[in-house]
C-alpha atoms as a printed R data frame, in Angstrom:
   type eleno elety resid chain resno      x       y       z
1  ATOM     1    CA   MET     A     1 50.892 -86.353 -45.776
2  ATOM     2    CA   ASP     A     2 53.856 -83.964 -45.848
3  ATOM     3    CA   LYS     A     3 54.335 -81.365 -43.055
4  ATOM     4    CA   ASP     A     4 53.276 -78.338 -45.290
5  ATOM     5    CA   GLU     A     5 49.929 -80.140 -46.084
6  ATOM     6    CA   GLU     A     6 49.598 -80.938 -42.378
7  ATOM     7    CA   ARG     A     7 50.167 -77.404 -41.444
8  ATOM     8    CA   ARG     A     8 47.717 -76.058 -44.077
9  ATOM     9    CA   LEU     A     9 45.038 -78.346 -42.732
10 ATOM    10    CA   ARG     A    10 45.557 -77.699 -39.182
11 ATOM    11    CA   ALA     A    11 45.239 -73.976 -39.907
12 ATOM    12    CA   ILE     A    12 41.648 -74.477 -41.617
13 ATOM    13    CA   ALA     A    13 40.497 -76.994 -39.110
14 ATOM    14    CA   PRO     A    14 38.081 -74.691 -37.267
15 ATOM    15    CA   GLU     A    15 36.518 -73.743 -40.626
16 ATOM    16    CA   ILE     A    16 36.319 -77.403 -41.611
17 ATOM    17    CA   THR     A    17 34.548 -78.097 -38.279
18 ATOM    18    CA   ARG     A    18 32.237 -75.239 -38.662
19 ATOM    19    CA   VAL     A    19 31.190 -76.349 -42.295
20 ATOM    20    CA   THR     A    20 30.666 -79.818 -41.062
21 ATOM    21    CA   ILE     A    21 28.340 -78.951 -38.239
22 ATOM    22    CA   ASP     A    22 26.436 -76.413 -40.454
23 ATOM    23    CA   LEU     A    23 25.841 -79.238 -42.926
24 ATOM    24    CA   LEU     A    24 24.750 -81.738 -40.248
25 ATOM    25    CA   ARG     A    25 22.348 -79.317 -38.782
26 ATOM    26    CA   THR     A    26 20.975 -78.527 -42.202
27 ATOM    27    CA   VAL     A    27 20.428 -82.159 -43.274
28 ATOM    28    CA   VAL     A    28 19.341 -83.737 -40.149
29 ATOM    29    CA   GLY     A    29 15.600 -84.413 -40.659
30 ATOM    30    CA   LEU     A    30 15.616 -82.763 -44.150
31 ATOM    31    CA   GLU     A    31 12.589 -83.810 -46.191
32 ATOM    32    CA   PRO     A    32 12.444 -85.099 -48.647
33 ATOM    33    CA   ALA     A    33 15.451 -87.192 -48.135
34 ATOM    34    CA   GLU     A    34 16.588 -86.647 -51.910
35 ATOM    35    CA   ARG     A    35 17.502 -83.176 -50.672
36 ATOM    36    CA   VAL     A    36 20.447 -84.364 -48.515
37 ATOM    37    CA   PRO     A    37 22.773 -84.756 -51.605
38 ATOM    38    CA   GLU     A    38 21.664 -81.378 -52.932
39 ATOM    39    CA   GLU     A    39 22.625 -79.621 -49.619
40 ATOM    40    CA   ALA     A    40 25.899 -81.584 -49.613
41 ATOM    41    CA   LEU     A    41 26.779 -80.440 -53.043
42 ATOM    42    CA   ARG     A    42 25.904 -76.749 -51.957
43 ATOM    43    CA   ALA     A    43 28.288 -77.040 -48.976
44 ATOM    44    CA   ALA     A    44 30.994 -78.584 -51.257
45 ATOM    45    CA   ASP     A    45 30.538 -75.819 -53.871
46 ATOM    46    CA   ALA     A    46 30.882 -73.103 -51.097
47 ATOM    47    CA   VAL     A    47 34.161 -74.860 -49.797
48 ATOM    48    CA   LEU     A    48 35.370 -75.089 -53.473
49 ATOM    49    CA   ALA     A    49 34.554 -71.293 -53.972
50 ATOM    50    CA   GLU     A    50 36.387 -70.323 -50.964
51 ATOM    51    CA   TYR     A    51 39.353 -72.673 -50.937
52 ATOM    52    CA   GLY     A    52 39.697 -73.830 -54.478
53 ATOM    53    CA   SER     A    53 40.129 -77.207 -55.811
54 ATOM    54    CA   ASP     A    54 42.087 -79.461 -53.449
55 ATOM    55    CA   GLY     A    55 40.850 -82.864 -55.122
56 ATOM    56    CA   LEU     A    56 37.614 -82.624 -53.193
57 ATOM    57    CA   ARG     A    57 35.578 -83.145 -56.309
58 ATOM    58    CA   PHE     A    58 36.513 -84.205 -59.882
59 ATOM    59    CA   SER     A    59 34.681 -83.010 -62.848
60 ATOM    60    CA   SER     A    60 34.386 -84.986 -65.990
């Protein structure tokens, strides 16, 4: 990882932490269990919409 990428990620670390904690709070105990991937995709879509594509997900 180069210095620019390291700085960029450090700058958004609090947001990454917030999204991760929100996702964990949402999916813990979620029923039916099949909804967990649905909620994870919803979170990924929100990150993608806010930050753009960063190799987080590839579409075919």
